[in-house]
N, C-alpha and C positions, 0 to 999 in steps of 0.2 A: 504495499500499499504504499509503504514511504516513496518507493521508487516511481511510482504511479505519480503521487503530486509533484516529485520533482521533475518530471516529466512536463506534467500540466504547465506549472507557474510558468515554463519558458515560452508555450503558446500564445498567441495573438488570438484575437476575437476572430479574424480571419480563418484561422488556423482549424482553430475548435469549431466553426462553421462547415468548413471543408470536413472535418472530420466527421461528423455527426450526419452530415448530408449523403457521405458514402457509405456509412452504416447503414443506413434507410434505403438507400438505393439494393445495397446487398441484401437486407431483407425483404426487399419487392421480387430480386431475383430468387432467394430463395423460395420464396411461399409461392412465385410462377414458374418454377425450377422445368415443369410439365409443358410450360408453354415458349418460354425464352430459351433457345436450342443453344446460346454463347452464354449461358447461366454462371457455369463454373471460368471462363475467362473473364468473366465481365466482375467476379468476386475476385479474383486474383488479382486484377488490375488494380482494383479499390484499396485491396490488402496491402498493396505494393506502394501506392500514394502515402495511403496513412503512416507506414512506416516512415516512409522519404519525410512525410511533412513532420514526424516528430524528431527524426534528424536533422532534418534543415532550421528547425527550431532551436536545437537543443546546440547546435552546431555555430550559430549565429550569436548566440548569447555566451558560449564560453570560448570563441576563439578569435582572432582578429584578423583571420585569414578574408577576403574581400568575396572571393568565389562563394564562400557560404553564407552572407550577408545579401548579397544580390539571387542566389538563388531560393533562398527564404521567401525575399519580395516576388518575384518574378514567375515562379511556379505557379501563381493561380492561373497565369495567361495560357498555358497549354492545361494545366487542368479543368478551363471552362469547356475547349473543344474536347478532349478526352470523354468527359461526362456527357456532350453534347449528342456524341457520337455513339456511347453506350446508351442513351436514350433510344436511338434509331432503332438498337436490334431488342430494343424493352416493350415500347410503347406499342405498334402495330398487334404485336403477338399476345400481349396483355388484353388491347381493349378489342381489337379486331372491326374496329369502325371509325369514322369519323365524324365529327358534330356541324357543319359548315353548315349544313340546313337550319339550323337552330341559329347560328351567327347571321345566316341571310336573311331569317325572318325579323330578327331585332332591328338588322339594318333598315328592313321596308318599312317596319315599325317608327322607326323614329324618323327618315327620309322620304318615306312613300315613293322610293324609287333604289334603284343598284347604285351606290356613290362610285364605283369604278368605272360603269357603264356612264354614267352622267359624267364624270371626269376626260371622258375620252374623246368628248365633244370638245374640248380645249387643248387635246394633244399635239405636240408639235416637234420636230427632231431636235431643234436647240433645248426646247423644255426637257424633254426627255434627256437627252445629253447631262444636262446640267444635274438631274434630280438623278439619275442613276451613279455620278461620279459621288454626289453627295451622299448616297445610299451605300456607297461603298466605304466610306470614311467611318462608318460606326465601330466595325471590330478596332480600328487606333484611339476611339475620344478616351475610354478608359486611362490607356496607357498615357497619350498626350497629357490629361489632366495629372497623372502619375509623376513624370518626369518635371512637369511643371510645380509640382507642390516640393517633391524632393528640392529640385532648384532652388527653391525659397527657402528652401531649411526648415519648411512647415512639417516636422517630424509627427507629431500627432494628428494633426489633419490628414496627414498621408495614410497615417494607420488607419483613421476612422473611415477615409473615403474607400480605404482596400475593402475594409469588410463590408461596407454599405452594396460597395459594387458585386463582391462575389456573395453577398447573401441575396443583393436582388437577383442575381443571376440564377440561384439556386431557387427559389421563388417563382420564377417564371418556369422552370423546368417544371415543378409541379404541375404547374397550369397546365402544361403541354400533355404530360400523365394523365390529368384529369379528364380536360377538355383538347382532344387531338382534333386537329382543323388541317386540312391544306391549302388554303388559302384561295382567293377569287379566280385568278389566273387558271385554276383547273377545275374550278366548279361553273363560274361565270363567261368564262371567256377560252376561245381555244389555244392552249400552251405552245403548240405546236404552230402557231401563225405570231406568236407575239413580236418577232424580230418585224415579219411583214408590217404589221398593223400598227406598232408603235416601234419607227425605226428612231436612230439617233444619229449623229453624224462620222465621230472618229471611232468613238471606243466601246461605245455602249453595249454592240452585243457581246464583247470580249468581258465586259463587266459582269454581263450576264451569266454568262457560262460559267464564270468563276463562283459567283454566287449558286448556280445551280450544282455545280460539282459539289460545291460545301455543303450542300442539302442532298445528295447521293445521287443526283441524276446528272451524271456528264451526258455530254453531246453526243446523240446517239441512242441513250438509254431507250428501250421499249416499254412502253406502258408505262410512264413517269408518274402518272397520279398515284399507282398502286406503292411507288418506290420512294416517294420523295419523302422527306420529314414531316415528322406531325408538330408542327411548330408555330401556326398560324395566334393560338389563343395562349394567354394573353400576348399582344405585341410586344416581343423582349425589345424591338429597335425605339419604341414608343418609354418602355418604361427604363430602360437604361441610359437612354439617350436625356430623359428628362432628369434621370438620378445627377450626371455628368454635369448639364445647365444646373441645376441645384447647387451643388458640391461646390460647382467653379465660383458660383457670387458666394453662398455660404464663406468659404475661404478665401475670397478676394483673389480668385485666380487673376495673373494678367492675362491668360487667352480667354474670358469668359467674354468677349465679344466676339470671338469666333465660335464657340461652343453655342451661343443663344440664337443668332441666325442661323448655323448650318444646322443647329439640332431643328429648328422651328421647318425648314426645308425638308430633312431627314423625315421628319414625322408625315407632312405632307407626301411623300414620295412613296411613302411605305402603302398607301391608297391608290395614289397615281398612277404607279408601277406595277400595282392589281397583285400587290404580295398580301393584304392584308385589308381585312373589311373593318369599317370604321367602329364595329362593336369591340375589336381585336385592340384599335385604339383606348377605347374607353376603359377594357380591361387592364392595360397597359398602363394608366393613370391610375387607377385603383391600387394596381399593385404596386405604382413607386411609391403611393402615398402610404400604403402600408409599409411599405419596406422602411421608409424613413421614420415612421410611427414606433414598431414594433423595433426596430435596428436601434436607437437610442437605449431602450430601456435591455435589449439582449447585452447591448454593448457594456452598460452601467453595470449588469448584475454578473458579468462574469469577470470583470475587473475587480469588482467586492470579492468574488469567491475566490480569486488568485491571492487576493491580500490574508483573506481566512485560513487558506490551506498551507503559508509559510510560517 
């Protein structure tokens, strides 16, 4: 018990979030082992990551080696992608269906129409190119914010922002599990003709292919709607972008005037480019608010807990 306490006191709130979430995923894999074909691989990877987190946290606190401190900070980037792909092998075998029809109904109740179809009326190559580029910045926004806070030597702010970002991602992943959906580009539109209907200028098609490959439907995939990642609800792009905008304002990031306009365009792009229903965006806003509200209590509680076990 003393050894466990010694290890826990080196963990950050983000570390503990990762460990708890991987434990929960592993339990889900065990419960649905009869449906998830690669459950053993998933659990093995989860255990390896958990051991790494403990090791990186311990080494970061007890050694002056630069490499361990950097590994302890930036392991969260590949962690998000690894878990995202683990969910790919879990959600459809477990759920066996998508709930797009529900999201479409909510959109129609709110707007009396399908927003992506209405936005097609203003589509033009210049706007499409701009929004596809902005959409692609999503994956870099938390990293850019992190670098800026580190450069300004805002250590506490960086630590809290790191926790909020990883906690937000984990919450969005739970949403994917509970309400799997694939988005309007497959249900309300013809995915195969997207490049024809909504052409860009220079790199739109390339950026689309990168996004599609990340969602397990590289060019030439047969029946992409059956294979694509179930990640439409909530809109993680909306949730995480709003979190970055909020943190950049809260901690007076010098780049907030980049994050704010870029974020607004990015959120609009999720619907214009047919990745999301507006209901997904509403879900993203709710998840963002819950992340901020609950996150402050979780962080404070874990810090108090570490003080008591010392």
